[in-house]
DRENDO-1510 file (C-alpha; in Angstrom, 1 decimal, always signed):
<recs>
REC; n; res; u; v; w
REC; 1; MET; +99.6; +138.1; +115.8 .
REC; 2; LYS; +96.4; +137.5; +113.9 .
REC; 3; ALA; +96.2; +134.5; +111.6 .
REC; 4; GLU; +95.5; +136.6; +108.6 .
REC; 5; ALA; +98.7; +138.6; +109.2 .
REC; 6; VAL; +100.7; +135.3; +109.3 .
REC; 7; TRP; +99.3; +134.3; +105.9 .
REC; 8; GLN; +100.2; +137.7; +104.4 .
REC; 9; ARG; +103.8; +137.3; +105.6 .
REC; 10; LEU; +104.1; +134.1; +103.5 .
REC; 11; SER; +104.6; +135.7; +100.1 .
REC; 12; PRO; +104.2; +133.7; +96.9 .
REC; 13; VAL; +107.9; +133.8; +96.3 .
REC; 14; VAL; +108.7; +132.3; +99.7 .
REC; 15; LEU; +106.0; +129.5; +99.2 .
REC; 16; LEU; +107.1; +128.7; +95.7 .
REC; 17; ARG; +110.7; +128.3; +96.9 .
REC; 18; ALA; +109.4; +125.9; +99.5 .
REC; 19; SER; +107.5; +124.1; +96.8 .
REC; 20; VAL; +110.7; +123.6; +94.8 .
REC; 21; GLY; +112.4; +122.1; +97.9 .
REC; 22; VAL; +109.4; +119.9; +98.7 .
REC; 23; ALA; +109.3; +118.7; +95.1 .
REC; 24; VAL; +113.0; +117.6; +95.2 .
REC; 25; LEU; +112.3; +115.8; +98.5 .
REC; 26; THR; +109.2; +114.0; +97.2 .
REC; 27; ILE; +111.1; +113.0; +94.0 .
REC; 28; VAL; +113.7; +111.3; +96.1 .
REC; 29; LEU; +111.1; +109.5; +98.3 .
REC; 30; LYS; +108.9; +108.4; +95.4 .
REC; 31; MET; +111.7; +107.3; +93.1 .
REC; 32; GLY; +113.0; +105.3; +96.1 .
REC; 33; ALA; +109.5; +103.7; +96.6 .
REC; 34; TRP; +109.3; +102.8; +92.9 .
REC; 35; TRP; +112.9; +101.3; +92.9 .
REC; 36; LEU; +112.0; +99.2; +95.9 .
REC; 37; THR; +108.6; +97.9; +94.6 .
REC; 38; ASP; +108.9; +98.1; +90.8 .
REC; 39; SER; +105.3; +99.4; +90.9 .
REC; 40; VAL; +104.2; +101.3; +87.8 .
REC; 41; GLY; +101.7; +103.1; +90.0 .
REC; 42; LEU; +104.5; +104.5; +92.2 .
REC; 43; LEU; +106.4; +105.3; +89.0 .
REC; 44; SER; +103.4; +107.4; +87.8 .
REC; 45; ASP; +103.4; +109.1; +91.2 .
REC; 46; ALA; +107.1; +109.9; +90.9 .
REC; 47; LEU; +106.8; +111.2; +87.4 .
REC; 48; GLU; +104.2; +113.7; +88.5 .
REC; 49; SER; +106.6; +114.9; +91.2 .
REC; 50; PHE; +109.1; +115.8; +88.4 .
REC; 51; VAL; +106.3; +117.9; +86.9 .
REC; 52; ASN; +105.7; +119.5; +90.3 .
REC; 53; LEU; +109.4; +120.5; +90.3 .
REC; 54; ALA; +109.3; +122.0; +86.8 .
REC; 55; GLY; +106.0; +123.7; +87.5 .
REC; 56; ALA; +107.2; +125.2; +90.8 .
REC; 57; MET; +110.4; +126.5; +89.2 .
REC; 58; PHE; +108.6; +128.1; +86.3 .
REC; 59; ALA; +105.9; +129.6; +88.7 .
REC; 60; LEU; +108.7; +131.1; +90.8 .
REC; 61; LEU; +110.2; +132.7; +87.7 .
REC; 62; MET; +106.8; +134.1; +86.6 .
REC; 63; VAL; +105.9; +135.4; +90.0 .
REC; 64; THR; +109.2; +137.2; +90.2 .
REC; 65; ILE; +108.5; +138.8; +86.8 .
REC; 66; ALA; +104.9; +139.7; +87.8 .
REC; 67; GLN; +106.2; +141.7; +90.8 .
REC; 68; ARG; +108.2; +144.0; +88.6 .
REC; 69; PRO; +106.9; +147.6; +88.6 .
REC; 70; ALA; +105.2; +149.2; +85.6 .
REC; 71; ASP; +107.5; +150.6; +83.0 .
REC; 72; ALA; +107.3; +152.4; +79.6 .
REC; 73; ASP; +106.7; +149.2; +77.7 .
REC; 74; HIS; +104.3; +147.7; +80.3 .
REC; 75; PRO; +102.3; +150.7; +81.8 .
REC; 76; PHE; +99.9; +148.3; +83.5 .
REC; 77; GLY; +102.6; +146.2; +85.1 .
REC; 78; HIS; +103.7; +142.6; +84.5 .
REC; 79; SER; +101.1; +140.8; +86.7 .
REC; 80; LYS; +99.7; +138.7; +83.8 .
REC; 81; ALA; +102.9; +136.7; +83.8 .
REC; 82; GLU; +101.3; +134.5; +86.5 .
REC; 83; TYR; +98.8; +133.2; +83.9 .
REC; 84; PHE; +101.7; +131.8; +81.8 .
REC; 85; SER; +102.8; +129.8; +84.8 .
REC; 86; SER; +99.3; +128.3; +85.2 .
REC; 87; GLY; +99.1; +127.4; +81.5 .
REC; 88; PHE; +102.7; +126.0; +81.5 .
REC; 89; GLU; +102.0; +123.8; +84.5 .
REC; 90; GLY; +98.8; +122.5; +82.9 .
REC; 91; ILE; +100.7; +121.5; +79.8 .
REC; 92; LEU; +103.3; +119.7; +81.9 .
REC; 93; ILE; +100.6; +117.8; +83.8 .
REC; 94; ILE; +99.0; +116.6; +80.5 .
REC; 95; GLY; +102.4; +115.5; +79.2 .
REC; 96; ALA; +103.1; +113.6; +82.4 .
REC; 97; ALA; +99.6; +111.9; +82.3 .
REC; 98; LEU; +100.2; +110.7; +78.7 .
REC; 99; ALA; +103.6; +109.2; +79.8 .
REC; 100; ILE; +101.9; +107.5; +82.7 .
REC; 101; ILE; +99.2; +106.0; +80.5 .
REC; 102; TRP; +101.9; +104.7; +78.1 .
REC; 103; ALA; +103.8; +102.9; +80.9 .
REC; 104; ALA; +100.6; +101.7; +82.6 .
REC; 105; ILE; +99.2; +100.1; +79.5 .
REC; 106; HIS; +102.5; +98.1; +79.1 .
REC; 107; ARG; +102.3; +97.0; +82.7 .
REC; 108; LEU; +98.6; +96.2; +82.4 .
REC; 109; LEU; +99.3; +93.8; +79.5 .
REC; 110; ASN; +102.4; +92.4; +81.2 .
REC; 111; PRO; +101.8; +92.4; +85.0 .
REC; 112; VAL; +104.7; +91.5; +87.3 .
REC; 113; PRO; +104.8; +90.7; +91.1 .
REC; 114; LEU; +105.5; +93.7; +93.3 .
REC; 115; GLN; +108.3; +93.8; +95.9 .
REC; 116; ALA; +108.8; +95.5; +99.3 .
REC; 117; LEU; +105.3; +97.0; +99.4 .
REC; 118; GLY; +105.6; +98.1; +103.0 .
REC; 119; TRP; +108.5; +100.4; +102.3 .
REC; 120; GLY; +107.0; +101.7; +99.1 .
REC; 121; ILE; +103.7; +102.6; +100.7 .
REC; 122; GLY; +105.5; +104.2; +103.7 .
REC; 123; LEU; +107.7; +106.4; +101.5 .
REC; 124; SER; +104.7; +107.4; +99.4 .
REC; 125; VAL; +102.6; +108.4; +102.5 .
REC; 126; VAL; +105.4; +110.5; +103.9 .
REC; 127; SER; +105.8; +112.4; +100.6 .
REC; 128; SER; +102.0; +112.9; +100.5 .
REC; 129; VAL; +102.0; +114.5; +104.0 .
REC; 130; PHE; +104.7; +117.0; +102.8 .
REC; 131; ASN; +102.6; +117.9; +99.7 .
REC; 132; GLY; +99.3; +118.1; +101.5 .
REC; 133; VAL; +100.6; +120.5; +104.2 .
REC; 134; LEU; +102.3; +122.7; +101.7 .
REC; 135; ALA; +99.2; +122.7; +99.4 .
REC; 136; ALA; +96.9; +123.8; +102.3 .
REC; 137; VAL; +99.2; +126.7; +103.2 .
REC; 138; MET; +99.6; +127.8; +99.6 .
REC; 139; LEU; +95.9; +127.8; +98.9 .
REC; 140; ARG; +95.3; +130.0; +101.9 .
REC; 141; SER; +98.1; +132.4; +100.9 .
REC; 142; ALA; +96.8; +132.4; +97.2 .
REC; 143; ARG; +93.5; +133.8; +98.4 .
REC; 144; VAL; +95.2; +136.5; +100.5 .
REC; 145; HIS; +97.6; +137.5; +97.6 .
REC; 146; ASN; +95.2; +136.8; +94.8 .
REC; 147; SER; +98.0; +134.8; +93.1 .
REC; 148; MET; +97.0; +132.6; +90.1 .
REC; 149; ALA; +100.5; +131.0; +90.0 .
REC; 150; LEU; +100.3; +130.1; +93.7 .
REC; 151; GLN; +96.8; +128.7; +93.3 .
REC; 152; ALA; +97.8; +126.6; +90.3 .
REC; 153; ASP; +100.8; +125.1; +92.0 .
REC; 154; ALA; +98.7; +124.3; +95.1 .
REC; 155; ARG; +96.0; +122.6; +93.1 .
REC; 156; HIS; +98.7; +120.5; +91.4 .
REC; 157; LEU; +100.1; +119.5; +94.7 .
REC; 158; LEU; +96.6; +118.5; +95.9 .
REC; 159; THR; +96.2; +116.4; +92.7 .
REC; 160; ASP; +99.5; +114.8; +93.5 .
REC; 161; VAL; +98.2; +113.9; +97.0 .
REC; 162; TRP; +95.1; +112.3; +95.6 .
REC; 163; THR; +97.3; +110.5; +93.1 .
REC; 164; SER; +99.3; +109.0; +96.0 .
REC; 165; VAL; +96.2; +108.0; +97.8 .
REC; 166; GLY; +94.9; +106.1; +94.8 .
REC; 167; VAL; +98.3; +104.4; +94.3 .
REC; 168; VAL; +98.6; +103.4; +97.9 .
REC; 169; ALA; +95.1; +102.0; +97.9 .
REC; 170; ALA; +95.9; +99.9; +94.8 .
REC; 171; LEU; +99.1; +98.6; +96.3 .
REC; 172; ILE; +97.3; +97.5; +99.5 .
REC; 173; ALA; +94.6; +95.8; +97.4 .
REC; 174; VAL; +97.1; +93.9; +95.2 .
REC; 175; PRO; +98.3; +91.4; +97.9 .
REC; 176; LEU; +94.8; +91.2; +99.4 .
REC; 177; THR; +93.1; +90.3; +96.1 .
REC; 178; GLY; +96.0; +88.7; +94.1 .
REC; 179; TRP; +95.1; +91.0; +91.2 .
REC; 180; VAL; +98.6; +92.0; +90.0 .
REC; 181; TRP; +97.1; +93.8; +87.0 .
REC; 182; LEU; +95.5; +96.3; +89.5 .
REC; 183; ASP; +98.8; +98.2; +89.6 .
REC; 184; GLY; +98.6; +99.2; +86.0 .
REC; 185; ALA; +94.8; +99.8; +86.1 .
REC; 186; ILE; +95.1; +102.3; +89.0 .
REC; 187; ALA; +97.9; +104.1; +87.2 .
REC; 188; ILE; +95.6; +104.7; +84.2 .
REC; 189; VAL; +92.9; +106.0; +86.5 .
REC; 190; VAL; +95.4; +108.3; +88.1 .
REC; 191; ALA; +96.6; +109.6; +84.7 .
REC; 192; LEU; +93.0; +110.4; +83.6 .
REC; 193; ASN; +92.5; +112.4; +86.8 .
REC; 194; ILE; +95.8; +114.3; +86.1 .
REC; 195; LEU; +94.6; +115.0; +82.5 .
REC; 196; LYS; +91.5; +116.6; +83.9 .
REC; 197; GLU; +93.4; +118.8; +86.3 .
REC; 198; GLY; +95.8; +119.9; +83.5 .
REC; 199; GLY; +92.9; +120.9; +81.3 .
REC; 200; HIS; +91.4; +122.9; +84.1 .
REC; 201; LEU; +94.6; +124.8; +84.7 .
REC; 202; ILE; +95.0; +125.6; +81.0 .
REC; 203; TRP; +91.4; +126.9; +80.9 .
REC; 204; GLN; +91.9; +129.1; +83.9 .
REC; 205; SER; +95.1; +130.5; +82.3 .
REC; 206; SER; +93.3; +131.3; +79.0 .
REC; 207; GLN; +90.5; +133.1; +80.9 .
REC; 208; GLY; +92.9; +135.3; +82.7 .
REC; 209; LEU; +94.8; +136.2; +79.6 .
REC; 210; MET; +91.5; +137.3; +78.0 .
REC; 211; ASP; +90.9; +139.9; +80.7 .
REC; 212; GLU; +88.3; +138.1; +82.7 .
REC; 213; ALA; +86.2; +140.3; +85.1 .
REC; 214; ILE; +87.1; +140.3; +88.8 .
REC; 215; ASP; +85.6; +137.6; +90.9 .
REC; 216; PRO; +81.9; +138.0; +92.0 .
REC; 217; GLU; +82.8; +138.7; +95.6 .
REC; 218; HIS; +85.0; +141.7; +94.8 .
REC; 219; LEU; +82.6; +142.9; +92.1 .
REC; 220; GLN; +79.9; +143.0; +94.6 .
REC; 221; ALA; +82.1; +145.0; +97.0 .
REC; 222; VAL; +82.8; +147.5; +94.2 .
REC; 223; GLN; +79.1; +147.9; +93.4 .
REC; 224; THR; +78.3; +148.3; +97.1 .
REC; 225; VAL; +80.7; +151.3; +97.3 .
REC; 226; LEU; +79.2; +152.9; +94.2 .
REC; 227; GLN; +75.7; +152.5; +95.5 .
REC; 228; ARG; +76.6; +154.1; +98.8 .
REC; 229; HIS; +77.8; +157.2; +96.9 .
REC; 230; THR; +74.8; +157.3; +94.5 .
REC; 231; GLY; +72.3; +160.0; +95.3 .
REC; 232; VAL; +69.9; +162.5; +93.7 .
REC; 233; GLN; +72.7; +164.5; +92.1 .
REC; 234; VAL; +75.4; +161.7; +91.6 .
REC; 235; TYR; +75.2; +158.4; +89.8 .
REC; 236; PHE; +77.6; +155.9; +88.2 .
REC; 237; ASP; +77.5; +153.8; +85.0 .
REC; 238; SER; +79.6; +152.0; +82.5 .
REC; 239; LEU; +81.4; +149.9; +85.2 .
REC; 240; ALA; +84.0; +147.6; +83.6 .
REC; 241; THR; +86.5; +145.4; +85.6 .
REC; 242; ARG; +89.3; +143.1; +84.7 .
REC; 243; SER; +91.7; +140.8; +86.7 .
REC; 244; ALA; +95.4; +140.6; +86.0 .
REC; 245; GLY; +97.2; +138.2; +88.4 .
REC; 246; GLN; +97.5; +139.9; +91.8 .
REC; 247; ARG; +96.2; +143.2; +90.4 .
REC; 248; SER; +92.7; +144.1; +89.5 .
REC; 249; PHE; +91.3; +147.1; +87.6 .
REC; 250; ALA; +88.0; +148.9; +87.5 .
REC; 251; GLN; +86.9; +151.9; +85.5 .
REC; 252; VAL; +83.5; +153.7; +85.8 .
REC; 253; HIS; +81.9; +157.0; +84.9 .
REC; 254; MET; +80.9; +159.3; +87.7 .
REC; 255; HIS; +78.1; +161.7; +86.7 .
REC; 256; VAL; +77.8; +164.9; +88.7 .
REC; 257; PRO; +75.7; +168.1; +88.2 .
REC; 258; ALA; +77.2; +170.4; +85.4 .
REC; 259; GLN; +77.2; +173.4; +87.8 .
REC; 260; TRP; +79.6; +171.7; +90.2 .
REC; 261; THR; +83.1; +173.1; +90.3 .
REC; 262; LEU; +85.9; +170.8; +89.1 .
REC; 263; GLY; +87.4; +170.9; +92.6 .
REC; 264; LYS; +84.2; +169.6; +94.2 .
REC; 265; ALA; +83.8; +166.8; +91.7 .
REC; 266; ALA; +87.5; +165.9; +92.2 .
REC; 267; ARG; +87.1; +165.7; +96.0 .
REC; 268; LEU; +84.2; +163.3; +95.6 .
REC; 269; ARG; +86.1; +161.2; +93.1 .
REC; 270; ARG; +89.0; +160.9; +95.5 .
REC; 271; GLN; +86.7; +159.7; +98.3 .
REC; 272; VAL; +85.1; +157.1; +96.0 .
REC; 273; GLU; +88.5; +155.9; +94.9 .
REC; 274; GLU; +89.7; +155.5; +98.5 .
REC; 275; ASP; +86.6; +153.6; +99.4 .
REC; 276; LEU; +87.0; +151.3; +96.4 .
REC; 277; MET; +90.6; +150.5; +97.3 .
REC; 278; ALA; +89.7; +149.9; +100.9 .
REC; 279; ALA; +86.9; +147.5; +99.8 .
REC; 280; VAL; +89.1; +145.6; +97.3 .
REC; 281; PRO; +92.8; +145.5; +98.2 .
REC; 282; GLY; +95.1; +146.0; +95.2 .
REC; 283; LEU; +92.3; +147.5; +93.1 .
REC; 284; HIS; +93.4; +150.2; +90.6 .
REC; 285; ALA; +90.2; +152.3; +90.1 .
REC; 286; THR; +89.8; +154.9; +87.4 .
REC; 287; LEU; +86.8; +157.2; +87.6 .
REC; 288; GLU; +85.9; +159.5; +84.7 .
REC; 289; ILE; +83.9; +162.6; +85.7 .
REC; 290; LEU; +81.0; +163.5; +83.4 .
REC; 291; PRO; +78.1; +166.0; +83.7 .
REC; 292; VAL; +74.7; +164.4; +84.4 .
REC; 293; GLY; +73.1; +163.2; +81.2 .
REC; 294; MET; +76.3; +163.3; +79.1 .
REC; 295; GLU; +78.1; +160.4; +77.5 .
REC; 296; THR; +81.5; +159.8; +76.0 .
REC; 297; ALA; +82.1; +159.7; +72.2 .
REC; 298; LEU; +82.8; +156.0; +72.4 .
REC; 299; GLU; +79.4; +155.4; +74.1 .
REC; 300; ALA; +77.6; +157.5; +71.6 .
REC; 301; HIS; +79.2; +155.5; +68.7 .
REC; 302; GLU; +78.3; +152.2; +70.4 .
REC; 303; HIS; +74.7; +153.4; +70.9 .
REC; 304; GLN; +74.4; +154.4; +67.3 .
REC; 305; ALA; +75.8; +151.1; +66.1 .
REC; 306; ALA; +73.3; +149.2; +68.3 .
REC; 307; ALA; +70.4; +151.2; +67.0 .
REC; 308; ARG; +71.4; +150.8; +63.4 .
REC; 309; PRO; +69.3; +148.2; +61.6 .
REC; 310; GLU; +71.1; +145.0; +60.5 .
REC; 311; GLY; +71.1; +143.8; +56.9 .
REC; 312; PRO; +69.5; +145.4; +53.8 .
REC; 313; VAL; +66.5; +147.7; +54.4 .
</recs>
């Protein structure tokens, strides 16, 4: 079986269920590490795992909703639900980061000796391995399924991995340097990195909810298909695209000679649509047939508005 087929078999729902299970496991491991060492750095790492759990559960709910078919109230489907998942997870991350900073400042001002560092570091490393492997699989699957929710959850897991790396590095440095305050300092650095990631997820979510165009790679594929069918008698214009979770949409005007029969124009449109869907999986293409040289009423109004002088004459 080809590798690509394996990734396609791992659906977003399956991987998000796995993310929930891994989040529960890492919470147990990291809370155990914190309990053994009394390290605020490990506590910050454990708090982020609680956010992982809440984020994965909400992402699973949103992906389930996004897969519902179109209905009378949602004729274009429910795929945008995934963007709510990304924004929600970003908000959770920011909340966890603020809580970590609050605890870290207190520990920075009142440092205490750490206990059982070997066990704490070992448990943290084991949990990071689980998160890292799952994040790598989720990122690959997110590209295959074009899933924003899966991508957001994977990016959060990777942030958690780097958080653990920073915490472990600090815990190793404490006994070597004797700087007990380093535990609180690294927790603050970790929290600032988490804040950055949370802001990025919220920004991505907002762009998706505002009907952002499809990514440049898929847009180039659409344009290549249209160029292939462009000739002396046929041309395309007014291309507009938008992305909505795992679905993407494209609408374009196809201009054909006025003397063509409707059947001939429809056959060409069908061929172009099939080529577009083959080039961009999951694309919903809408082609409007117009005679050469003609434009829609909307385009005519837009051109008139653009040509109208601004301000008083």
